Backbone as JSON, one array per atom type, in Angstrom:
{
  "sequence": "MNICLKEGSKVLENFIVTNDEKGITTLLDRIESYLLVENKYLIKTAIESTGNLWINMYEKLEQYKRIEISLANPLKTKAIAEAKIKYDKLDTSILADLARADLIAKCCIPDNKTREMRSLVRHRIDLAQRRT",
  "N": [[27.09, 213.89, 88.08], [29.02, 216.67, 88.97], [32.0, 217.89, 87.5], [35.11, 219.42, 88.02], [37.97, 220.51, 86.59], [41.02, 221.69, 87.44], [43.94, 223.8, 87.2], [46.13, 225.12, 89.25], [44.71, 228.13, 90.0], [43.23, 228.3, 87.79], [40.51, 227.3, 85.84], [40.33, 224.42, 84.0], [38.56, 222.66, 82.78], [35.07, 222.24, 83.05], [32.52, 220.17, 83.66], [29.69, 217.86, 83.32], [29.07, 214.57, 84.35], [27.49, 211.35, 84.26], [26.88, 209.08, 86.96], [27.54, 206.4, 86.22], [28.54, 203.52, 84.25], [28.98, 204.53, 81.58], [29.24, 207.34, 82.04], [31.45, 207.46, 83.72], [33.39, 206.41, 82.08], [33.47, 208.35, 80.14], [34.42, 210.45, 81.73], [37.06, 209.42, 82.34], [38.14, 209.34, 79.85], [38.33, 212.1, 79.27], [40.15, 212.97, 81.15], [42.44, 211.57, 80.63], [44.61, 212.68, 79.2], [45.81, 214.29, 81.07], [47.05, 212.51, 82.72], [49.36, 211.58, 81.61], [51.87, 212.55, 82.08], [55.19, 212.56, 83.43], [56.18, 210.77, 86.46], [54.38, 210.71, 88.75], [51.72, 211.47, 91.06], [49.26, 213.01, 89.2], [46.76, 213.96, 89.21], [44.62, 215.2, 91.61], [41.87, 214.19, 93.32], [38.69, 214.9, 94.68], [35.96, 213.45, 96.1], [32.72, 213.99, 97.08], [31.26, 212.6, 99.92], [28.36, 211.28, 99.64], [25.77, 209.61, 100.74], [25.67, 206.45, 99.29], [26.59, 207.03, 96.83], [29.15, 207.69, 96.08], [30.69, 205.41, 95.86], [30.73, 203.93, 93.45], [32.04, 205.63, 91.64], [34.51, 206.03, 92.96], [35.56, 203.38, 93.04], [36.17, 202.96, 90.39], [38.05, 205.02, 89.73], [39.99, 204.33, 91.56], [41.5, 202.34, 90.4], [43.47, 203.61, 88.91], [46.75, 204.41, 89.31], [47.85, 206.86, 89.3], [46.14, 208.75, 90.22], [45.15, 210.57, 92.92], [42.93, 210.06, 95.43], [40.52, 211.65, 97.46], [38.08, 211.31, 99.91], [35.59, 213.39, 100.63], [34.29, 214.65, 103.54], [31.11, 215.78, 103.81], [29.81, 217.24, 105.82], [31.84, 218.37, 107.18], [33.11, 219.98, 105.38], [33.23, 222.93, 105.38], [33.57, 225.23, 103.82], [32.02, 224.79, 101.67], [29.58, 223.96, 102.7], [28.72, 226.15, 104.2], [28.39, 228.19, 102.38], [26.94, 231.04, 100.91], [25.86, 231.3, 98.39], [24.73, 228.63, 96.58], [25.41, 226.23, 94.3], [26.0, 223.44, 92.08], [28.23, 223.73, 90.31], [29.84, 225.75, 91.41], [30.3, 224.57, 93.92], [31.86, 222.26, 93.21], [34.12, 223.58, 92.18], [35.14, 224.86, 94.47], [35.63, 222.6, 96.0], [37.64, 221.4, 94.47], [39.66, 223.32, 94.79], [40.12, 223.02, 97.55], [41.07, 220.34, 97.58], [43.4, 220.62, 96.1], [44.94, 222.1, 97.86], [45.3, 220.39, 99.92], [43.31, 220.39, 101.96], [41.05, 218.98, 102.49], [38.5, 217.71, 104.48], [38.66, 214.64, 105.38], [36.96, 211.53, 104.89], [36.9, 208.23, 106.3], [37.9, 205.6, 104.2], [36.65, 202.6, 103.64], [38.14, 199.3, 103.2], [38.0, 197.16, 100.23], [36.72, 194.67, 100.82], [35.26, 195.25, 103.13], [33.52, 197.2, 102.1], [32.05, 195.59, 100.37], [30.77, 193.88, 102.21], [29.22, 195.72, 103.62], [27.55, 196.57, 101.59], [26.07, 194.2, 101.13], [24.75, 193.99, 103.62], [23.18, 196.34, 103.5], [21.56, 195.62, 101.36], [20.23, 193.39, 102.45], [18.82, 194.66, 104.56], [17.14, 196.29, 103.04], [15.61, 194.34, 101.68], [14.35, 193.18, 103.89], [12.81, 195.32, 104.83], [11.12, 195.7, 102.62], [9.68, 193.37, 102.71], [8.28, 193.59, 105.11]],
  "CA": [[28.1, 214.44, 88.93], [29.79, 217.8, 88.38], [33.45, 217.69, 87.49], [35.82, 220.6, 87.74], [39.41, 220.27, 86.45], [41.73, 222.97, 87.64], [45.39, 223.88, 87.33], [46.28, 226.3, 90.03], [43.36, 228.74, 90.14], [42.6, 228.31, 86.44], [39.61, 226.17, 85.53], [40.63, 223.85, 82.7], [37.31, 222.09, 82.25], [33.98, 222.1, 84.0], [31.52, 219.41, 82.93], [28.85, 216.96, 84.11], [29.01, 213.16, 83.92], [26.61, 210.49, 85.06], [27.57, 208.15, 87.84], [27.36, 205.02, 85.73], [29.69, 203.08, 83.41], [29.19, 205.42, 80.47], [29.69, 208.61, 82.54], [32.8, 207.3, 84.23], [34.26, 206.2, 80.91], [33.6, 209.74, 79.57], [35.38, 211.19, 82.58], [38.41, 208.9, 82.19], [38.63, 209.79, 78.49], [38.65, 213.47, 79.33], [41.28, 213.27, 82.03], [43.58, 210.77, 80.28], [45.78, 213.52, 78.78], [46.49, 214.87, 82.29], [47.74, 211.4, 83.4], [50.47, 211.13, 80.78], [53.16, 213.32, 82.34], [56.12, 212.16, 84.47], [55.94, 209.58, 87.21], [53.83, 211.05, 90.03], [50.24, 211.77, 91.0], [49.0, 214.18, 88.39], [45.41, 214.42, 89.42], [44.1, 215.0, 92.93], [40.42, 214.25, 93.23], [37.85, 214.93, 95.87], [34.61, 212.99, 95.91], [31.92, 214.19, 98.23], [30.61, 211.42, 100.46], [26.91, 211.45, 99.7], [25.2, 208.28, 100.74], [26.57, 205.41, 98.67], [26.78, 207.42, 95.43], [30.55, 207.87, 95.8], [31.38, 204.16, 95.73], [30.93, 203.54, 92.05], [33.12, 206.51, 91.03], [35.74, 205.7, 93.66], [36.13, 202.11, 92.58], [36.75, 203.1, 89.0], [39.24, 205.86, 89.85], [40.96, 203.66, 92.42], [42.39, 201.5, 89.57], [44.55, 204.41, 88.36], [47.72, 204.71, 90.38], [48.25, 208.3, 89.23], [45.07, 209.61, 90.72], [45.04, 210.56, 94.38], [41.5, 210.26, 95.76], [40.08, 211.98, 98.82], [36.61, 211.24, 100.1], [35.35, 214.55, 101.4], [33.17, 214.67, 104.53], [30.28, 216.95, 103.43], [29.47, 218.01, 107.0], [33.04, 219.1, 107.67], [33.63, 220.78, 104.33], [32.51, 224.15, 105.7], [33.61, 226.24, 102.74], [30.85, 224.56, 100.71], [28.31, 223.9, 103.5], [28.31, 227.47, 104.7], [28.34, 229.2, 101.29], [25.63, 231.74, 100.74], [25.39, 230.94, 97.04], [24.99, 227.22, 96.43], [25.11, 225.44, 93.14], [27.01, 222.41, 91.92], [29.43, 224.2, 89.63], [30.62, 226.47, 92.45], [30.75, 223.6, 94.93], [32.97, 221.46, 92.65], [35.26, 224.45, 92.05], [35.66, 224.99, 95.82], [36.16, 221.26, 96.4], [38.89, 221.25, 93.71], [40.66, 224.15, 95.45], [40.45, 222.37, 98.82], [41.91, 219.18, 97.3], [44.73, 221.06, 95.65], [45.65, 222.67, 98.97], [45.26, 219.34, 100.92], [42.48, 220.9, 103.05], [39.84, 218.21, 102.54], [38.12, 216.96, 105.68], [38.47, 213.3, 104.74], [36.21, 210.39, 105.5], [37.56, 206.99, 106.22], [37.47, 204.8, 103.07], [36.81, 201.2, 104.02], [38.71, 198.47, 102.15], [37.03, 196.58, 99.35], [36.01, 193.59, 101.49], [34.3, 195.86, 104.04], [32.51, 197.81, 101.25], [31.18, 194.52, 99.86], [29.96, 193.43, 103.35], [28.25, 196.77, 103.86], [26.54, 196.46, 100.48], [25.19, 193.05, 101.45], [23.91, 194.37, 104.74], [22.17, 197.29, 102.99], [20.6, 194.91, 100.57], [19.4, 192.6, 103.35], [17.91, 195.58, 105.24], [16.19, 196.68, 102.03], [14.73, 193.21, 101.48], [13.53, 193.04, 105.08], [11.9, 196.45, 104.8], [10.12, 195.45, 101.6], [8.89, 192.24, 103.2], [7.36, 194.06, 106.16]],
  "C": [[28.8, 215.62, 88.22], [31.27, 217.56, 88.58], [34.16, 219.01, 87.2], [37.36, 220.26, 87.72], [40.12, 221.62, 86.53], [43.2, 222.74, 87.59], [45.68, 225.19, 87.99], [44.86, 226.9, 90.24], [42.57, 228.77, 88.81], [41.78, 227.09, 86.21], [39.96, 225.69, 84.11], [39.37, 223.37, 82.02], [36.31, 222.03, 83.38], [32.81, 221.39, 83.26], [30.73, 218.47, 83.85], [28.93, 215.54, 83.5], [28.03, 212.42, 84.79], [27.42, 209.52, 85.86], [27.23, 206.73, 87.48], [28.56, 204.71, 84.82], [30.06, 204.08, 82.29], [29.76, 206.79, 80.95], [31.15, 208.54, 83.04], [33.82, 207.16, 83.1], [34.48, 207.54, 80.23], [34.59, 210.55, 80.4], [36.81, 210.77, 82.4], [39.0, 209.34, 80.84], [39.1, 211.24, 78.52], [39.88, 213.82, 80.16], [42.58, 212.51, 81.67], [44.79, 211.59, 79.89], [46.51, 214.09, 79.96], [47.26, 213.77, 83.05], [49.04, 211.01, 82.74], [51.8, 211.84, 81.0], [53.89, 212.74, 83.57], [55.66, 210.95, 85.24], [55.5, 209.97, 88.66], [52.36, 211.25, 89.93], [50.08, 213.06, 90.22], [47.63, 214.8, 88.66], [45.06, 214.15, 90.89], [42.61, 215.13, 92.75], [39.79, 214.27, 94.61], [36.45, 214.5, 95.52], [33.86, 213.25, 97.18], [31.19, 212.94, 98.65], [29.16, 211.69, 100.62], [26.26, 210.07, 99.62], [26.14, 207.2, 100.23], [26.92, 205.78, 97.24], [28.28, 207.52, 95.07], [31.24, 206.58, 95.47], [31.69, 203.78, 94.31], [32.1, 204.35, 91.4], [34.43, 206.18, 91.71], [36.39, 204.41, 93.18], [36.68, 202.13, 91.23], [38.03, 203.88, 89.01], [40.32, 205.21, 90.59], [41.95, 202.8, 91.58], [43.57, 202.22, 88.96], [45.51, 204.84, 89.42], [48.15, 206.18, 90.35], [47.18, 209.28, 89.62], [44.98, 209.42, 92.21], [43.62, 210.92, 94.73], [41.29, 210.58, 97.2], [38.58, 211.91, 98.87], [36.28, 212.35, 101.08], [34.1, 214.36, 102.31], [32.32, 215.93, 104.28], [29.94, 217.84, 104.65], [30.66, 218.83, 107.49], [33.65, 220.01, 106.57], [32.85, 222.15, 104.44], [32.5, 225.2, 104.64], [32.44, 226.06, 101.8], [29.59, 224.61, 101.54], [27.84, 225.21, 103.92], [28.23, 228.55, 103.62], [26.93, 229.77, 101.17], [25.02, 231.43, 99.38], [25.74, 229.49, 96.82], [24.5, 226.71, 95.05], [26.27, 224.58, 92.8], [28.3, 222.87, 91.28], [30.36, 224.91, 90.57], [31.15, 225.51, 93.47], [31.89, 222.75, 94.42], [34.21, 222.31, 92.52], [35.95, 224.56, 93.41], [36.35, 223.69, 96.27], [37.48, 220.99, 95.69], [39.99, 222.08, 94.4], [41.08, 223.55, 96.78], [41.33, 221.14, 98.6], [43.3, 219.59, 96.94], [45.53, 221.51, 96.84], [45.72, 221.6, 100.14], [44.48, 219.76, 102.16], [41.13, 220.15, 103.14], [39.65, 217.54, 103.91], [37.72, 215.57, 105.17], [37.69, 212.39, 105.65], [37.1, 209.15, 105.44], [37.01, 206.2, 105.04], [37.74, 203.37, 103.44], [37.47, 200.4, 102.82], [37.64, 197.77, 101.34], [36.17, 195.51, 100.02], [34.88, 194.2, 102.41], [33.2, 196.55, 103.26], [31.54, 196.77, 100.75], [30.24, 194.05, 101.0], [28.84, 194.49, 103.64], [27.14, 196.79, 102.8], [25.54, 195.33, 100.69], [24.25, 193.34, 102.55], [22.81, 195.33, 104.32], [21.13, 196.58, 102.18], [19.7, 194.05, 101.4], [18.4, 193.49, 104.09], [16.81, 196.0, 104.26], [15.17, 195.59, 101.82], [13.78, 193.0, 102.7], [12.52, 194.14, 105.16], [10.8, 196.26, 103.8], [9.14, 194.37, 102.04], [7.87, 192.7, 104.22], [6.54, 195.2, 105.66]]
}
């Protein structure tokens, strides 16, 4: 996953992490210093909803009360979808700008119980497809 940390229009950091335990730990270590100021949300995040890849990252970031998380609808995020030049570093920068300005076309984020049920249904479908 590409990560872009911005303050205003200035890019503070731009880096890549894997969407697993190690990558998310690396991400949290790098953003920890931004979470240590005052008593408000200090980090606005936007995670693009791509299949089920967002769930792992969302569940880890959800534990931090000082991180505001938006799940971006990729079909409605036209600034990225209609860009002539497409690459992940640019996409994350644009997504960071949209999050900062509260212009993210948000997806509904189901509660934890619903996410678990959906995961079980996906697993059952996968098993049935393998069997046939």
